[in-house]
C-alpha positions in Angstrom: -8.0 19.6 -17.2 -11.0 17.3 -17.6 -11.3 13.6 -18.2 -11.6 13.9 -22.0 -8.5 16.2 -22.2 -6.5 13.8 -20.1 -7.4 10.9 -22.4 -6.3 12.9 -25.4 -3.0 13.8 -23.7 -2.5 10.2 -22.8 -3.2 8.9 -26.3 -0.8 7.5 -28.8 -0.7 10.5 -31.2 2.7 11.4 -32.6 4.0 14.8 -31.8 4.2 17.3 -34.8 7.9 16.5 -35.1 7.3 12.7 -35.6 10.2 10.6 -34.5 12.3 13.7 -34.0 9.7 15.1 -31.6 9.7 12.0 -29.5 13.4 12.5 -28.9 12.3 15.2 -26.5 10.3 12.8 -24.4 11.5 11.9 -20.9 9.5 10.6 -18.0 10.1 10.6 -14.2 10.5 6.8 -14.3 13.1 7.0 -17.1 15.1 9.5 -15.1 14.9 7.1 -12.1 16.1 4.3 -14.3 19.1 6.3 -15.4 20.0 6.6 -11.7 19.6 2.8 -11.3 22.0 2.2 -14.1 24.5 4.7 -12.7 24.7 3.2 -9.2 22.3 0.3 -8.5 23.8 -0.2 -5.0 23.2 3.4 -3.8 20.6 3.8 -1.0 17.2 4.8 -2.4 14.8 4.4 0.6 15.3 4.1 4.3 12.2 3.4 6.4 13.1 2.5 9.9 15.2 -0.7 9.7 14.1 -1.3 6.1 16.5 -0.1 3.4 16.3 -0.6 -0.4 19.0 0.2 -2.9 18.1 1.7 -6.3 18.5 -1.7 -7.9 16.2 -3.4 -5.4 13.7 -0.6 -5.6 13.5 -0.8 -9.4 12.8 -4.6 -9.1 9.9 -3.8 -6.8 8.6 -0.9 -9.0 8.6 -3.2 -12.1 6.6 -5.8 -10.2 4.1 -3.2 -8.9 3.8 -2.1 -12.6 2.9 -5.8 -13.4 0.2 -5.6 -10.7 -1.2 -2.4 -12.2 -1.4 -4.1 -15.7 -3.2 -7.1 -14.1 -5.9 -4.6 -13.0 -6.0 -3.1 -16.5 -4.5 0.2 -15.4 -3.4 1.9 -18.6 -1.9 5.1 -19.7 -4.0 8.0 -18.4 -6.0 5.9 -15.9 -6.2 7.0 -12.3 -5.2 5.2 -9.1 -6.5 6.6 -5.8 -4.0 6.1 -3.0 -5.0 6.5 0.6 -2.0 5.7 2.9 0.3 7.1 5.5 4.0 7.7 4.4 5.6 4.4 3.6 8.0 2.9 1.0 5.0 1.4 -0.9 3.7 4.9 -1.5 6.8 5.9 -3.5 6.9 2.5 -5.3 3.4 3.0 -6.5 4.1 6.5 -7.8 7.2 5.2 -9.7 5.2 2.3 -11.1 2.5 4.6 -12.3 5.2 6.8 -13.9 6.3 3.6 -15.8 2.9 2.7 -17.1 1.7 6.2 -17.7 -1.0 6.2 -15.0 -1.9 9.0 -12.6 -1.8 8.6 -8.8 -4.5 10.7 -7.0 -2.9 11.2 -3.5 -5.7 11.2 -0.9 -5.7 13.3 2.2 -6.4 10.9 5.1 -7.4 13.8 7.3 -10.6 14.5 5.4 -14.0 13.5 6.7 -15.8 10.7 4.7 -17.9 13.1 2.6 -14.8 15.0 1.5 -12.8 11.9 0.8 -15.6 10.3 -1.2 -15.7 13.6 -3.3 -12.0 13.5 -3.9 -11.8 9.8 -4.9 -14.9 9.8 -7.2 -13.9 13.1 -8.8 -11.0 11.3 -10.6 -13.0 8.1 -11.4 -10.2 5.8 -10.4 -9.8 2.3 -11.9 -8.0 1.2 -8.7 -8.1 2.3 -5.1 -5.0 1.4 -3.0 -5.4 1.8 0.8 -3.2 1.0 3.8 -4.6 -1.1 6.6 -4.7 2.0 8.9 -7.3 3.7 6.6 -9.1 0.7 5.1 -12.0 0.9 7.6 -12.7 4.5 6.5 -13.5 3.2 3.0 -16.5 1.2 4.2 -18.8 4.2 4.3 -17.6 5.5 0.9 -19.2 4.7 -2.4 -16.4 3.8 -4.8 -18.3 3.0 -8.0 -16.6 0.4 -10.1 -13.1 0.9 -8.7 -11.3 -2.2 -7.4 -9.7 -2.0 -4.0 -6.2 -3.3 -3.1 -5.0 -3.2 0.5 -1.4 -2.7 1.4 0.3 -4.9 4.0 2.0 -8.3 4.3 -0.3 -10.0 1.8 0.2 -7.2 -0.7 4.0 -7.4 -0.4 4.0 -11.2 -0.8 1.8 -10.8 -3.9 4.1 -8.2 -5.4 7.2 -10.2 -4.7 5.7 -13.2 -6.5 5.1 -11.3 -9.7 7.4 -11.1 -12.7 8.9 -7.8 -13.5 7.1 -5.7 -16.1 8.7 -5.7 -19.5 6.1 -3.8 -21.5 7.4 -0.4 -22.8 4.9 2.4 -22.5 5.5 5.7 -24.4 5.0 8.4 -21.7 4.9 12.0 -22.9 6.2 14.9 -20.7 2.7 16.4 -20.6 1.1 13.2 -19.3 -0.2 13.5 -15.8 1.6 11.7 -12.9 0.0 12.8 -9.7 -3.1 14.6 -8.5 -2.7 16.6 -5.3 -5.7 18.2 -3.7 -5.9 21.8 -2.7 -8.7 23.6 -1.0 -9.7 27.2 -1.1 -11.6 29.3 1.4 -14.9 27.6 0.4 -16.2 24.5 -1.3 -14.7 21.0 -1.7 -11.1 20.3 -2.5 -9.9 20.7 -6.0 -7.6 18.2 -7.7 -4.4 19.7 -9.2 -3.0 17.6 -12.0 0.8 17.6 -12.1 2.7 16.3 -15.1 6.0 14.6 -15.6 7.3 17.8 -17.1 6.3 19.8 -14.0 7.9 17.2 -11.6 11.1 17.3 -13.6 11.2 21.1 -13.5 10.4 21.2 -9.8 13.4 18.9 -9.1 15.6 21.2 -11.3 14.5 24.3 -9.3 15.8 22.7 -6.1 19.2 22.2 -7.7 19.3 25.7 -9.3 18.0 27.9 -6.6 19.3 26.1 -3.5 22.4 24.5 -5.0 21.4 21.0 -3.9 23.7 18.2 -5.2 22.4 15.1 -6.9 23.1 13.0 -3.9 21.5 15.4 -1.4 18.6 13.4 0.1 15.2 14.2 1.6 13.4 13.5 4.8 9.8 12.6 3.9 7.9 13.2 7.2 5.2 15.5 5.9 2.2 13.7 4.4 3.0 12.4 0.9 -0.4 13.7 -0.2 1.3 17.1 0.1 3.5 18.7 -2.6 6.3 19.2 -0.1 6.9 15.4 0.2 5.7 14.1 -3.2 7.7 16.7 -5.2 10.9 16.1 -3.2 10.8 12.3 -3.0 10.2 12.1 -6.8 13.0 14.6 -7.2 15.4 12.5 -5.1 14.6 9.4 -7.2 15.4 11.3 -10.4 18.7 12.5 -8.9 20.0 9.4 -7.2 19.6 10.6 -3.6 18.2 8.8 -0.6 14.8 9.3 0.9 14.3 8.8 4.6 10.6 7.9 5.0 9.0 8.8 8.4 5.4 8.1 9.3 4.4 11.6 10.3 6.1 14.3 12.3 8.7 13.0 14.8 11.3 15.4 15.9 13.6 12.8 17.2 13.6 10.8 14.0 14.1 13.9 11.9 17.1 15.0 13.9 18.5 11.4 13.7 18.1 11.5 9.9 20.0 14.8 9.4 22.8 13.5 11.7 23.4 10.5 9.3 22.4 11.8 5.8 23.2 14.8 3.6 20.0 16.6 2.9 19.1 19.1 0.2 16.0 20.8 1.7 15.0 20.0 5.3 11.3 20.8 5.1 10.0 22.1 8.4 6.8 24.1 8.5 5.1 26.3 11.1 4.0 24.1 13.9 6.8 21.6 13.4 9.8 23.9 14.0 9.4 24.5 17.7 9.9 20.9 18.8 13.0 20.5 16.6 14.5 23.7 18.0 13.7 22.5 21.6 15.4 19.1 21.1 18.4 20.6 19.4 18.8 23.1 22.2 18.6 20.3 24.8 20.9 17.9 23.0 22.9 19.4 20.1 23.9 17.0 17.3 26.4 17.1 14.5 24.4 17.8 11.3 25.9 16.0 8.4 24.9 18.7 5.9 21.8 20.6 5.0 21.5 23.0 2.0 18.4 24.8 3.2 15.9 24.5 6.1 12.4 25.6 6.8 9.6 27.2 4.7 7.1 30.0 4.8 9.1 32.6 6.7 6.2 35.0 6.5 4.2 32.9 9.0 7.0 32.6 11.6 8.4 34.7 14.4 11.7 36.1 13.1 13.5 35.0 16.2 12.4 31.4 15.6 13.8 31.6 12.0 17.2 32.5 13.5 17.1 29.8 16.2 16.3 27.0 13.7 18.8 28.0 11.0 21.5 28.6 13.6 21.1 25.2 15.2 21.0 23.4 11.9 23.8 25.5 10.4 21.9 26.0 7.2 20.2 29.0 5.6 16.4 29.4 6.0 14.4 29.1 2.8 12.3 32.3 2.4 9.8 30.4 0.3 6.6 31.2 -1.5 5.1 28.5 -3.8 2.1 26.4 -4.0 0.8 22.9 -4.9 0.0 24.3 -8.4 3.5 25.8 -9.0 6.0 23.9 -6.8 8.8 26.0 -5.4 8.2 28.7 -8.0 7.5 31.7 -8.2 9.7 33.3 -5.4 11.7 30.7 -3.5 15.2 31.7 -4.5 15.9 33.7 -1.3 17.9 32.2 1.5 18.2 33.8 5.0 21.7 33.3 6.4 22.0 30.9 9.3 21.4 32.4 12.8 20.2 35.7 11.3 17.1 37.5 12.5 15.8 38.8 9.2 14.8 42.5 9.0 13.2 41.9 5.6 11.3 39.0 4.1 11.5 40.3 0.6 11.7 37.3 -1.8 13.8 36.6 -5.0 12.1 35.2 -8.1 12.7 31.5 -8.7 14.5 30.2 -11.8 12.5 28.6 -14.6 9.5 31.0 -14.4 8.2 34.4 -15.3 6.1 36.4 -12.9 3.6 39.3 -13.4 1.5 41.1 -10.8 -1.9 42.0 -12.1 -5.1 43.7 -11.1 -8.6 42.1 -11.3 -8.8 43.1 -15.0 -5.5 41.3 -15.7 -3.5 44.5 -16.2 0.0 44.6 -14.8 0.3 46.9 -11.7 3.0 49.4 -11.0 5.9 48.6 -8.6 4.9 49.1 -5.0 1.2 48.3 -5.5 -0.4 45.0 -4.5 -1.2 42.7 -7.4 -2.2 39.1 -7.9 0.7 36.8 -8.8 0.4 35.4 -12.3 3.1 32.9 -13.3 4.1 30.7 -16.3 6.9 28.2 -16.5 7.6 24.5 -16.7 6.9 23.8 -13.0 3.2 24.9 -13.3 0.6 22.2 -13.1 -1.7 21.2 -15.9 -5.0 22.4 -14.4 -7.7 21.4 -12.0 -9.3 18.0 -12.7 -12.8 18.3 -14.2 -13.0 22.1 -13.5 -13.2 23.8 -16.9 -14.7 27.0 -15.5 -12.1 27.4 -12.8 -9.3 26.6 -15.3 -10.7 29.2 -17.8 -10.6 31.9 -15.1 -7.3 31.0 -13.5 -5.4 30.5 -16.7 -6.8 33.5 -18.5 -4.2 34.9 -21.0 -1.9 31.9 -20.7 -0.7 32.7 -17.2 -1.8 30.9 -14.0 -3.2 33.3 -11.4 -2.4 32.1 -8.0 -4.9 34.0 -5.9 -2.0 35.6 -3.8 -1.1 39.2 -3.6 2.5 40.5 -3.7 4.3 43.8 -4.3 7.3 44.2 -6.5 10.1 46.4 -5.1 12.4 48.6 -7.1 15.2 46.1 -6.8 13.1 43.4 -8.4 12.3 41.5 -5.1 8.8 40.7 -4.0 6.9 41.2 -0.7 4.0 38.9 0.2 0.9 40.8 1.0 -1.9 38.2 1.5 -4.3 35.9 -0.1 -6.4 37.9 -2.6 -9.6 36.2 -1.5 -9.2 37.1 2.2 -9.2 40.9 2.7 -10.6 43.0 5.5 -12.6 45.9 4.0 -12.7 48.5 6.7 -14.3 51.9 6.0 -13.4 51.6 2.3 -9.8 50.6 3.0 -8.4 47.2 2.1 -6.5 45.6 5.0 -4.4 42.5 4.4 -4.0 40.4 7.6 -0.5 39.4 6.7 0.7 43.0 7.1 -0.4 43.0 10.7 0.8 39.5 11.4 4.3 40.3 10.2 4.5 43.0 12.9 3.2 40.7 15.6 5.6 37.8 14.6 8.6 40.1 14.6 8.3 40.4 18.4 10.3 37.7 20.2 7.6 37.4 22.8 5.1 36.1 20.2 5.0 32.4 19.5 2.4 32.7 16.7 -0.4 35.0 15.6 -3.3 35.3 13.2 -5.5 38.2 12.2 -9.1 37.7 11.1 -12.0 40.0 10.2 -15.0 40.8 12.4 -18.3 42.5 11.4 -18.6 46.1 12.6 -21.6 48.3 12.4 -19.5 51.5 11.7 -16.7 50.2 9.5 -18.2 47.1 8.0 -15.2 44.9 9.0 -12.4 45.4 11.5 -9.2 43.3 12.2 -9.0 41.2 15.3 -5.7 39.5 16.4 -5.3 36.2 18.1 -1.9 35.8 19.7 0.0 33.0 21.4 2.6 34.3 23.8 6.0 33.1 24.9 5.6 33.7 28.6 3.4 36.3 30.2 5.4 39.5 29.7 3.3 40.7 26.7 0.2 42.7 27.2 -2.5 44.2 25.0 -0.9 47.6 25.5 2.5 46.2 24.3 0.8 44.9 21.1 -1.0 48.2 20.5 2.3 50.1 20.8 4.2 47.9 18.4 1.3 48.0 15.9 1.0 51.8 16.1 4.7 52.1 15.4 4.6 50.0 12.2 1.0 50.3 10.8 -1.4 52.9 9.7 -4.1 53.6 12.2 -6.9 51.9 10.2 -4.9 48.7 10.2 -4.7 48.4 14.0 -6.4 45.4 15.6 -9.6 46.4 17.3 -9.4 43.4 19.6 -6.6 41.3 20.9 -7.2 37.8 22.2 -4.5 35.7 23.9 -4.7 31.9 23.2 -2.3 29.0 23.6 -0.1 27.9 20.7 -1.8 24.5 20.6 -5.2 26.1 20.3 -4.7 27.2 16.7 -6.3 25.0 14.1 -3.8 24.2 11.4 -3.7 22.7 7.9 -1.5 19.8 6.8 1.2 22.3 6.0 1.1 24.0 9.4 -0.7 27.1 8.3 -3.2 28.5 10.8 -6.7 28.0 9.3 -7.9 31.6 9.3 -11.5 30.8 8.6 -11.7 28.4 11.5 -10.3 31.0 13.8 -12.8 33.5 12.5 -15.6 31.2 13.6 -14.4 31.8 17.2 -15.8 35.3 16.9 
């Protein structure tokens, strides 16, 4: 998706069906409004001591929409948003949905050079920043974009505005948010996600996890991440409450699930252990959670059982991405308190999946193939990246860059990222195959496998392991790996490190390339 295409999509052209075609239009904001009409007194946002009902939130959203129009933000224009989690974040996203604008959600963990790239890539008309991150903008060239700072002055200004009354025709394919995703090299890419995709992602949560329309969400993960943005928007379209937390706080998360019914309690690698520890020390009565956790492939199986057992909810055996949402294989739930013997995944609803080779030919069952997906939850393309889009959407399917195997029963096993393989003596080794063996041992807190140059084999696998206690040796690891893996896949070196030493992404994933630098 480039700027010209976005402008065309955001234009006023009538669909081929004329007035009939427009009857199929529905935006995220319009769905939110239907919830407002249904129950304006229902709780929409809880942020510490601050609570807003759906009716109160809609008043604020309409006033923020008036502010956007004052700054001449029109349909298809971009707003760069740099802020921690707060109620104003969600208000701005809903106001953008009302006027047809696009919110580019900035990652505040980036260095200034990366942040400048991400902001200027989308040529925003307006930059909105919280006081916490405003000083970081001083060293960034923002072009002609105006800057608005959140805070007490902003809130007073919004409260003084009249509610927006202008009706903007927003099409399902219009962009709503841009979320940034980075590969193994280069600067972050901006993934454009439409109203259609956000509506479908909310539907997936209800279809695959059985979430009710009043099941809320705890938004502690950064809202520049799909985990929080998709689910907060989904809650607003369903009439549920969102508990906004400014970053990871195990005590606040546990307090929230003791008072609210939750659809998906998103906990990622690195955030699970503190919650488990607190619940073990001081059990609480959980009001109701449909599913907990994410990314089972990256966790020790014992930890999966501990968390799900303490919460009393199944563990979500997920596999999705920023570009696809919960699809393609997030329909599998591991029963509470169960140590899984298999992490095979079930295909999500609302999508079709193929596994293909480098020439885009479908592979046979049992062979690794790159995941190709199509369905309504898929994003609209990377912003201003026509070459990347042409490659990744070849043949009308989005190629995810992840390898899986299809089993005879139709389930899927994750293999690894297609772009990170260890080529050892002519054999392809996928690190995740080795990591699964390591993480299945209850003495392992976390582990990652990286490649190392080797004069004889070209590359060999090396394992970095965080232990639980000291009763795990290199010999123990070698024994378990020999029992489960072909000899050429065995780690040639094993390094023990602390759990805290692993560098992680915003989603809790260990940054494999950063660990590789240790060698």
